[in-house]
N, C-alpha and C positions, 0 to 999 in steps of 0.2 A: 537703484541697484538691488536693494534688499527686497523691494516689491516684486521685481522680476523673478528673483529666486523663489519667493513664496508662491508666485503664480505657477512657476515650473514644477515645484514640489506638489502643488495641488493638482495640476493636470496629470502628473505621474501617478499620484495616488488614485485619481479617478480612473485612469486606464487600468491600473491593477485591480481595482474594485470590479470593473466591467469584465475583466478576464476571469475573475474568481467566480462570478455568478454563472451558474450552469443552466437553470431553468426558472420559469416563473409561472405562477398561477394568479391571475387577476392582479398583477402588480406585486405579489408577494414573492420575494426571491427565496429559493431553496438552494442550500449548498450541501456539501458532503456530510457523511455521518458524524464526523468529529464536531463540526460546527453547528449542527442542527439541534435546536432545543427539543425537549420532549413534546409529544402531540398535545395540542390544545392550549399551549402557553400563549399568553397575550403579550405582544411586543408593541413597540411604538408604531410598527407597520400593520398591526392587526393580528388576528389569530393565525398561527403558523401550523401547518401540517396536521390538519384535522384528520383523524384516521378514517372517517367516513367519506371524506372528500376525494373524488377520483383525481389522481395525480397525472398530469400530462407532461411528457418529456422527461429527460434525465433528472434525477433528484439526488444522485450520489456522485462522488468523485469518479472521474473516468478511469478505466483500467489502464495499466501501464502500457499496453500495446497501442493505446490511442495517444499516449503522450511521448513515447520514445520512438526513435527510428529503429529500423531492423538491425542495424549493426550493434547498437547498445543492447537490444533485446537478446541478440545472439551471444554477446559477451556475458550477460547475466546468466543465460542458460548454460553456457560453457562452465562458468564458475560453479553453478549448482551441480552440474555433472561431476566436475573435478572434486568437489567437496564430498559427494556421495561415494565416489571411487575411493577417496582417501579413507573414509569411514569404513567401507567394506574391507579394504586392505588391513586396517587396524583390527577389525573383528576376526579376519582370517588369521592374523598373527596370534591373537589371544587364543583362538580355538586350537591352533597348532600347538601352542605352549601347553594348554590344558590337556590335549591328547598325549603329548610327550610325558607330562608329569604323571598322568594316570597309568601309562604303559610302564613307566619307571617304578611307580609305587606298587603296582600289582604284578610286576615282572612279566609283562606281556611281550610277545614277539613283536619286533619292529619290522615293518614291511619295507 
């Protein structure tokens, strides 16, 4: 029973590892910018990301539009727009307050 669970865990980990690998050069796997070591570092798999070596295929994490469906992307964009609108409304309120205080301080006519 325990052996079956260990085999299942191992197969799950292997499938996750395969999904995380993005591209390869001569058997050397490259991943996104967070996980990549600096150029020329020796690892158990060999030299990784030599700056003079031409890189074939994707070597960074994919962009969000490759990972998410259009509904989630639209939801993110709507949230960004709403945040920008709220920030602009806040700035308008502060500017109106500043205008009113200046008019009051220097006794300017209100329009």
